[in-house]
KOLSE-773680 format. One record per residue: x, y, z of N, C-alpha, C in turn; residue in one letter; residue number from 1. Coordinates in steps of 0.05 Angstrom, whole numbers. Layout:
N
<pt n_X="X" n_Y="Y" n_Z="Z" ca_X="X" ca_Y="Y" ca_Z="Z" c_X="X" c_Y="Y" c_Z="Z" residu="a" num="NUM"/>
...
// end
This chain:
110
<pt n_X="17" n_Y="-21" n_Z="1" ca_X="0" ca_Y="1" ca_Z="1" c_X="17" c_Y="24" c_Z="3" residu="s" num="1"/>
<pt n_X="41" n_Y="24" n_Z="13" ca_X="58" ca_Y="48" ca_Z="11" c_X="70" c_Y="60" c_Z="-15" residu="n" num="2"/>
<pt n_X="69" n_Y="37" n_Z="-32" ca_X="73" ca_Y="42" ca_Z="-61" c_X="49" c_Y="59" c_Z="-81" residu="l" num="3"/>
<pt n_X="32" n_Y="57" n_Z="-68" ca_X="6" ca_Y="70" ca_Z="-80" c_X="4" c_Y="66" c_Z="-110" residu="e" num="4"/>
<pt n_X="4" n_Y="39" n_Z="-116" ca_X="1" ca_Y="29" ca_Z="-138" c_X="-18" c_Y="37" c_Z="-158" residu="y" num="5"/>
<pt n_X="-39" n_Y="43" n_Z="-152" ca_X="-60" ca_Y="58" ca_Z="-170" c_X="-53" c_Y="82" c_Z="-177" residu="d" num="6"/>
<pt n_X="-44" n_Y="100" n_Z="-159" ca_X="-34" ca_Y="127" ca_Z="-164" c_X="-11" c_Y="121" c_Z="-187" residu="i" num="7"/>
<pt n_X="10" n_Y="106" n_Z="-180" ca_X="30" ca_Y="105" ca_Z="-199" c_X="25" c_Y="101" c_Z="-226" residu="l" num="8"/>
<pt n_X="2" n_Y="81" n_Z="-232" ca_X="-7" ca_Y="73" ca_Z="-257" c_X="-22" c_Y="104" c_Z="-268" residu="l" num="9"/>
<pt n_X="-38" n_Y="115" n_Z="-254" ca_X="-54" ca_Y="139" ca_Z="-260" c_X="-30" c_Y="158" c_Z="-270" residu="q" num="10"/>
<pt n_X="-12" n_Y="164" n_Z="-255" ca_X="11" ca_Y="188" ca_Z="-259" c_X="29" c_Y="178" c_Z="-284" residu="n" num="11"/>
<pt n_X="30" n_Y="150" n_Z="-293" ca_X="48" ca_Y="143" ca_Z="-308" c_X="35" c_Y="123" c_Z="-328" residu="n" num="12"/>
<pt n_X="12" n_Y="132" n_Z="-344" ca_X="-3" ca_Y="113" ca_Z="-354" c_X="11" c_Y="98" c_Z="-383" residu="p" num="13"/>
<pt n_X="32" n_Y="111" n_Z="-391" ca_X="47" ca_Y="97" ca_Z="-413" c_X="71" c_Y="80" c_Z="-401" residu="y" num="14"/>
<pt n_X="73" n_Y="77" n_Z="-371" ca_X="95" ca_Y="61" ca_Z="-362" c_X="86" c_Y="36" c_Z="-348" residu="d" num="15"/>
<pt n_X="61" n_Y="25" n_Z="-354" ca_X="43" ca_Y="5" ca_Z="-338" c_X="62" c_Y="-20" c_Z="-341" residu="h" num="16"/>
<pt n_X="76" n_Y="-28" n_Z="-361" ca_X="91" ca_Y="-55" ca_Z="-361" c_X="115" c_Y="-46" c_Z="-347" residu="d" num="17"/>
<pt n_X="129" n_Y="-26" n_Z="-346" ca_X="152" ca_Y="-25" ca_Z="-333" c_X="148" c_Y="-23" c_Z="-300" residu="t" num="18"/>
<pt n_X="125" n_Y="-11" n_Z="-293" ca_X="120" ca_Y="-11" ca_Z="-269" c_X="110" c_Y="-35" c_Z="-256" residu="i" num="19"/>
<pt n_X="97" n_Y="-53" n_Z="-279" ca_X="92" ca_Y="-84" ca_Z="-267" c_X="113" c_Y="-98" c_Z="-264" residu="e" num="20"/>
<pt n_X="141" n_Y="-97" n_Z="-281" ca_X="159" ca_Y="-110" ca_Z="-276" c_X="179" c_Y="-103" c_Z="-254" residu="e" num="21"/>
<pt n_X="175" n_Y="-74" n_Z="-242" ca_X="187" ca_Y="-66" ca_Z="-223" c_X="174" c_Y="-78" c_Z="-194" residu="i" num="22"/>
<pt n_X="149" n_Y="-81" n_Z="-199" ca_X="134" ca_Y="-92" ca_Z="-174" c_X="140" c_Y="-124" c_Z="-173" residu="m" num="23"/>
<pt n_X="144" n_Y="-138" n_Z="-191" ca_X="150" ca_Y="-168" ca_Z="-194" c_X="178" c_Y="-167" c_Z="-185" residu="e" num="24"/>
<pt n_X="198" n_Y="-152" n_Z="-195" ca_X="220" ca_Y="-154" ca_Z="-185" c_X="227" c_Y="-149" c_Z="-153" residu="l" num="25"/>
<pt n_X="212" n_Y="-131" n_Z="-146" ca_X="217" ca_Y="-127" ca_Z="-116" c_X="202" c_Y="-148" c_Z="-102" residu="m" num="26"/>
<pt n_X="180" n_Y="-158" n_Z="-112" ca_X="169" ca_Y="-181" ca_Z="-96" c_X="187" c_Y="-205" c_Z="-95" residu="l" num="27"/>
<pt n_X="198" n_Y="-210" n_Z="-121" ca_X="216" ca_Y="-238" ca_Z="-123" c_X="239" c_Y="-228" c_Z="-107" residu="d" num="28"/>
<pt n_X="249" n_Y="-204" n_Z="-102" ca_X="274" ca_Y="-200" ca_Z="-86" c_X="265" c_Y="-199" c_Z="-56" residu="t" num="29"/>
<pt n_X="243" n_Y="-190" n_Z="-51" ca_X="234" ca_Y="-190" ca_Z="-22" c_X="230" c_Y="-221" c_Z="-7" residu="i" num="30"/>
<pt n_X="218" n_Y="-235" n_Z="-29" ca_X="208" ca_Y="-266" ca_Z="-20" c_X="234" c_Y="-281" c_Z="-25" residu="c" num="31"/>
<pt n_X="255" n_Y="-276" n_Z="-31" ca_X="280" ca_Y="-293" ca_Z="-39" c_X="284" c_Y="-306" c_Z="-11" residu="s" num="32"/>
<pt n_X="300" n_Y="-332" n_Z="-23" ca_X="310" ca_Y="-347" ca_Z="6" c_X="337" c_Y="-350" c_Z="8" residu="k" num="33"/>
<pt n_X="348" n_Y="-332" n_Z="-18" ca_X="377" ca_Y="-337" ca_Z="-13" c_X="390" c_Y="-316" c_Z="3" residu="r" num="34"/>
<pt n_X="408" n_Y="-324" n_Z="21" ca_X="426" ca_Y="-310" ca_Z="42" c_X="434" c_Y="-283" c_Z="35" residu="q" num="35"/>
<pt n_X="445" n_Y="-279" n_Z="8" ca_X="456" ca_Y="-255" ca_Z="-3" c_X="442" c_Y="-247" c_Z="-26" residu="y" num="36"/>
<pt n_X="444" n_Y="-226" n_Z="-30" ca_X="428" ca_Y="-218" ca_Z="-60" c_X="450" c_Y="-191" c_Z="-72" residu="i" num="37"/>
<pt n_X="458" n_Y="-199" n_Z="-95" ca_X="477" ca_Y="-183" ca_Z="-110" c_X="469" c_Y="-151" c_Z="-114" residu="r" num="38"/>
<pt n_X="479" n_Y="-134" n_Z="-103" ca_X="468" ca_Y="-106" ca_Z="-108" c_X="493" c_Y="-89" c_Z="-121" residu="i" num="39"/>
<pt n_X="490" n_Y="-84" n_Z="-146" ca_X="515" ca_Y="-68" ca_Z="-159" c_X="539" c_Y="-78" c_Z="-149" residu="a" num="40"/>
<pt n_X="545" n_Y="-103" n_Z="-155" ca_X="569" ca_Y="-119" ca_Z="-156" c_X="572" c_Y="-126" c_Z="-128" residu="g" num="41"/>
<pt n_X="558" n_Y="-122" n_Z="-106" ca_X="567" ca_Y="-123" ca_Z="-75" c_X="544" c_Y="-148" c_Z="-71" residu="d" num="42"/>
<pt n_X="548" n_Y="-164" n_Z="-53" ca_X="530" ca_Y="-186" ca_Z="-42" c_X="520" c_Y="-176" c_Z="-14" residu="d" num="43"/>
<pt n_X="497" n_Y="-169" n_Z="-12" ca_X="486" ca_Y="-154" ca_Z="12" c_X="471" c_Y="-177" c_Z="22" residu="k" num="44"/>
<pt n_X="465" n_Y="-176" n_Z="53" ca_X="453" ca_Y="-195" ca_Z="68" c_X="415" c_Y="-189" c_Z="56" residu="p" num="45"/>
<pt n_X="408" n_Y="-209" n_Z="53" ca_X="380" ca_Y="-213" ca_Z="45" c_X="363" c_Y="-191" c_Z="63" residu="r" num="46"/>
<pt n_X="364" n_Y="-196" n_Z="86" ca_X="348" ca_Y="-176" ca_Z="103" c_X="352" c_Y="-148" c_Z="103" residu="e" num="47"/>
<pt n_X="381" n_Y="-140" n_Z="92" ca_X="386" ca_Y="-110" ca_Z="91" c_X="371" c_Y="-103" c_Z="66" residu="v" num="48"/>
<pt n_X="373" n_Y="-118" n_Z="43" ca_X="358" ca_Y="-114" ca_Z="23" c_X="327" c_Y="-111" c_Z="17" residu="v" num="49"/>
<pt n_X="319" n_Y="-132" n_Z="37" ca_X="291" ca_Y="-129" ca_Z="37" c_X="280" c_Y="-107" c_Z="55" residu="k" num="50"/>
<pt n_X="295" n_Y="-94" n_Z="74" ca_X="288" ca_Y="-74" ca_Z="91" c_X="290" c_Y="-47" c_Z="71" residu="s" num="51"/>
<pt n_X="310" n_Y="-48" n_Z="56" ca_X="313" ca_Y="-21" ca_Z="37" c_X="291" c_Y="-24" c_Z="17" residu="q" num="52"/>
<pt n_X="285" n_Y="-46" n_Z="12" ca_X="260" ca_Y="-47" ca_Z="-13" c_X="236" c_Y="-39" c_Z="0" residu="l" num="53"/>
<pt n_X="229" n_Y="-46" n_Z="24" ca_X="206" ca_Y="-42" ca_Z="39" c_X="202" c_Y="-15" c_Z="49" residu="l" num="54"/>
<pt n_X="219" n_Y="3" n_Z="46" ca_X="223" ca_Y="32" ca_Z="51" c_X="210" c_Y="44" c_Z="26" residu="k" num="55"/>
<pt n_X="208" n_Y="35" n_Z="6" ca_X="204" ca_Y="54" ca_Z="-20" c_X="172" c_Y="60" c_Z="-20" residu="l" num="56"/>
<pt n_X="171" n_Y="82" n_Z="-33" ca_X="140" ca_Y="89" ca_Z="-33" c_X="140" c_Y="101" c_Z="-62" residu="n" num="57"/>
<pt n_X="117" n_Y="111" n_Z="-71" ca_X="110" ca_Y="118" ca_Z="-99" c_X="128" c_Y="140" c_Z="-110" residu="s" num="58"/>
<pt n_X="140" n_Y="158" n_Z="-97" ca_X="162" ca_Y="175" ca_Z="-101" c_X="184" c_Y="163" c_Z="-113" residu="e" num="59"/>
<pt n_X="192" n_Y="141" n_Z="-96" ca_X="218" ca_Y="130" ca_Z="-102" c_X="212" c_Y="114" c_Z="-125" residu="h" num="60"/>
<pt n_X="189" n_Y="103" n_Z="-133" ca_X="186" ca_Y="89" ca_Z="-158" c_X="188" c_Y="111" c_Z="-184" residu="i" num="61"/>
<pt n_X="172" n_Y="124" n_Z="-178" ca_X="172" ca_Y="152" ca_Z="-198" c_X="201" c_Y="161" c_Z="-202" residu="e" num="62"/>
<pt n_X="216" n_Y="163" n_Z="-185" ca_X="246" ca_Y="171" ca_Z="-187" c_X="262" c_Y="149" c_Z="-202" residu="y" num="63"/>
<pt n_X="257" n_Y="124" n_Z="-200" ca_X="269" ca_Y="103" ca_Z="-211" c_X="262" c_Y="105" c_Z="-239" residu="v" num="64"/>
<pt n_X="234" n_Y="105" n_Z="-245" ca_X="229" ca_Y="109" ca_Z="-270" c_X="241" c_Y="131" c_Z="-290" residu="l" num="65"/>
<pt n_X="242" n_Y="157" n_Z="-274" ca_X="252" ca_Y="179" ca_Z="-289" c_X="283" c_Y="178" c_Z="-295" residu="s" num="66"/>
<pt n_X="294" n_Y="163" n_Z="-276" ca_X="320" ca_Y="162" ca_Z="-281" c_X="331" c_Y="142" c_Z="-304" residu="s" num="67"/>
<pt n_X="311" n_Y="124" n_Z="-303" ca_X="311" ca_Y="95" ca_Z="-322" c_X="306" c_Y="109" c_Z="-347" residu="f" num="68"/>
<pt n_X="290" n_Y="130" n_Z="-354" ca_X="283" ca_Y="145" ca_Z="-381" c_X="306" c_Y="159" c_Z="-387" residu="k" num="69"/>
<pt n_X="316" n_Y="174" n_Z="-369" ca_X="341" ca_Y="197" ca_Z="-376" c_X="369" c_Y="182" c_Z="-381" residu="d" num="70"/>
<pt n_X="369" n_Y="153" n_Z="-376" ca_X="391" ca_Y="143" ca_Z="-381" c_X="397" c_Y="134" c_Z="-410" residu="n" num="71"/>
<pt n_X="421" n_Y="142" n_Z="-424" ca_X="423" ca_Y="140" ca_Z="-448" c_X="443" c_Y="119" c_Z="-458" residu="a" num="72"/>
<pt n_X="454" n_Y="106" n_Z="-431" ca_X="476" ca_Y="87" ca_Z="-440" c_X="464" c_Y="57" c_Z="-441" residu="t" num="73"/>
<pt n_X="477" n_Y="39" n_Z="-456" ca_X="463" ca_Y="11" ca_Z="-456" c_X="467" c_Y="-2" c_Z="-430" residu="k" num="74"/>
<pt n_X="444" n_Y="-14" n_Z="-424" ca_X="445" ca_Y="-32" ca_Z="-397" c_X="443" c_Y="-58" c_Z="-405" residu="v" num="75"/>
<pt n_X="466" n_Y="-74" n_Z="-398" ca_X="467" ca_Y="-98" ca_Z="-403" c_X="453" c_Y="-120" c_Z="-392" residu="r" num="76"/>
<pt n_X="449" n_Y="-111" n_Z="-363" ca_X="430" ca_Y="-131" ca_Z="-344" c_X="409" c_Y="-113" c_Z="-333" residu="n" num="77"/>
<pt n_X="388" n_Y="-114" n_Z="-346" ca_X="367" ca_Y="-93" ca_Z="-336" c_X="355" c_Y="-99" c_Z="-310" residu="i" num="78"/>
<pt n_X="355" n_Y="-128" n_Z="-300" ca_X="346" ca_Y="-139" ca_Z="-272" c_X="363" c_Y="-125" c_Z="-249" residu="k" num="79"/>
<pt n_X="389" n_Y="-130" n_Z="-258" ca_X="409" ca_Y="-120" ca_Z="-240" c_X="412" c_Y="-82" c_Z="-236" residu="q" num="80"/>
<pt n_X="406" n_Y="-74" n_Z="-261" ca_X="406" ca_Y="-42" ca_Z="-260" c_X="386" c_Y="-35" c_Z="-245" residu="y" num="81"/>
<pt n_X="359" n_Y="-42" n_Z="-249" ca_X="330" ca_Y="-33" ca_Z="-234" c_X="335" c_Y="-42" c_Z="-208" residu="l" num="82"/>
<pt n_X="344" n_Y="-69" n_Z="-197" ca_X="347" ca_Y="-72" ca_Z="-170" c_X="365" c_Y="-53" c_Z="-156" residu="l" num="83"/>
<pt n_X="387" n_Y="-47" n_Z="-172" ca_X="408" ca_Y="-28" ca_Z="-159" c_X="392" c_Y="-3" c_Z="-156" residu="a" num="84"/>
<pt n_X="383" n_Y="10" n_Z="-175" ca_X="365" ca_Y="31" ca_Z="-174" c_X="346" c_Y="34" c_Z="-150" residu="s" num="85"/>
<pt n_X="328" n_Y="13" n_Z="-147" ca_X="310" ca_Y="10" ca_Z="-128" c_X="325" c_Y="12" c_Z="-98" residu="l" num="86"/>
<pt n_X="343" n_Y="-5" n_Z="-95" ca_X="360" ca_Y="-9" ca_Z="-72" c_X="373" c_Y="20" c_Z="-62" residu="y" num="87"/>
<pt n_X="384" n_Y="31" n_Z="-80" ca_X="395" ca_Y="62" ca_Z="-77" c_X="375" c_Y="81" c_Z="-76" residu="n" num="88"/>
<pt n_X="350" n_Y="80" n_Z="-88" ca_X="328" ca_Y="102" ca_Z="-89" c_X="330" c_Y="117" c_Z="-60" residu="a" num="89"/>
<pt n_X="323" n_Y="108" n_Z="-36" ca_X="321" ca_Y="122" ca_Z="-11" c_X="348" c_Y="135" c_Z="-5" residu="p" num="90"/>
<pt n_X="367" n_Y="128" n_Z="-10" ca_X="394" ca_Y="140" ca_Z="-9" c_X="407" c_Y="163" c_Z="-29" residu="l" num="91"/>
<pt n_X="393" n_Y="161" n_Z="-49" ca_X="399" ca_Y="180" ca_Z="-72" c_X="375" c_Y="204" c_Z="-81" residu="t" num="92"/>
<pt n_X="350" n_Y="199" n_Z="-74" ca_X="332" ca_Y="212" ca_Z="-85" c_X="330" c_Y="241" c_Z="-76" residu="i" num="93"/>
<pt n_X="338" n_Y="252" n_Z="-49" ca_X="347" ca_Y="282" ca_Z="-42" c_X="364" c_Y="294" c_Z="-56" residu="s" num="94"/>
<pt n_X="386" n_Y="278" n_Z="-62" ca_X="411" ca_Y="294" ca_Z="-74" c_X="403" c_Y="295" c_Z="-104" residu="n" num="95"/>
<pt n_X="388" n_Y="279" n_Z="-117" ca_X="375" ca_Y="277" ca_Z="-146" c_X="361" c_Y="304" c_Z="-146" residu="y" num="96"/>
<pt n_X="342" n_Y="309" n_Z="-135" ca_X="325" ca_Y="330" ca_Z="-136" c_X="339" c_Y="354" c_Z="-129" residu="f" num="97"/>
<pt n_X="356" n_Y="358" n_Z="-111" ca_X="372" ca_Y="377" ca_Z="-103" c_X="389" c_Y="385" c_Z="-129" residu="d" num="98"/>
<pt n_X="401" n_Y="371" n_Z="-141" ca_X="416" ca_Y="377" ca_Z="-161" c_X="398" c_Y="382" c_Z="-186" residu="a" num="99"/>
<pt n_X="379" n_Y="373" n_Z="-192" ca_X="358" ca_Y="379" ca_Z="-213" c_X="351" c_Y="409" c_Z="-215" residu="l" num="100"/>
<pt n_X="347" n_Y="415" n_Z="-186" ca_X="336" ca_Y="444" ca_Z="-174" c_X="356" c_Y="465" c_Z="-181" residu="v" num="101"/>
<pt n_X="382" n_Y="459" n_Z="-174" ca_X="404" ca_Y="476" ca_Z="-180" c_X="409" c_Y="477" c_Z="-210" residu="r" num="102"/>
<pt n_X="408" n_Y="456" n_Z="-228" ca_X="413" ca_Y="453" ca_Z="-254" c_X="392" c_Y="473" c_Z="-265" residu="h" num="103"/>
<pt n_X="366" n_Y="469" n_Z="-260" ca_X="346" ca_Y="489" ca_Z="-269" c_X="348" c_Y="519" c_Z="-261" residu="d" num="104"/>
<pt n_X="357" n_Y="525" n_Z="-239" ca_X="362" ca_Y="553" ca_Z="-227" c_X="383" c_Y="563" c_Z="-247" residu="m" num="105"/>
<pt n_X="400" n_Y="549" n_Z="-248" ca_X="427" ca_Y="558" ca_Z="-262" c_X="420" c_Y="563" c_Z="-291" residu="a" num="106"/>
<pt n_X="400" n_Y="548" n_Z="-301" ca_X="392" ca_Y="553" ca_Z="-335" c_X="368" c_Y="565" c_Z="-336" residu="n" num="107"/>
<pt n_X="364" n_Y="580" n_Z="-322" ca_X="335" ca_Y="599" ca_Z="-321" c_X="308" c_Y="580" c_Z="-325" residu="g" num="108"/>
<pt n_X="311" n_Y="557" n_Z="-321" ca_X="287" ca_Y="540" ca_Z="-319" c_X="267" c_Y="542" c_Z="-296" residu="v" num="109"/>
<pt n_X="247" n_Y="550" n_Z="-296" ca_X="231" ca_Y="559" ca_Z="-271" c_X="206" c_Y="542" c_Z="-275" residu="i" num="110"/>
// end
């Protein structure tokens, strides 16, 4: 419920499939029985990853969607890319929006 799934779909009508894939990836990861889960090349304890994913809300998912759309580089392993993005979203969202505002202000975008 903290992901506000219906609102996500309403706010992102063209990203329905991507949102579904993100939800399935999160569910698969949270329910994993593996002792460690690889995030950005590091093996993290399952409970740490689970805890981080359960902190996510709709703003984090929209942030990941936006970042994904802005990425122009080739992604070789989309599952790992999305999982790392989701895991890091609570840690990076504030700095992302801060940098975006500073960029817009410096370029006269209001």
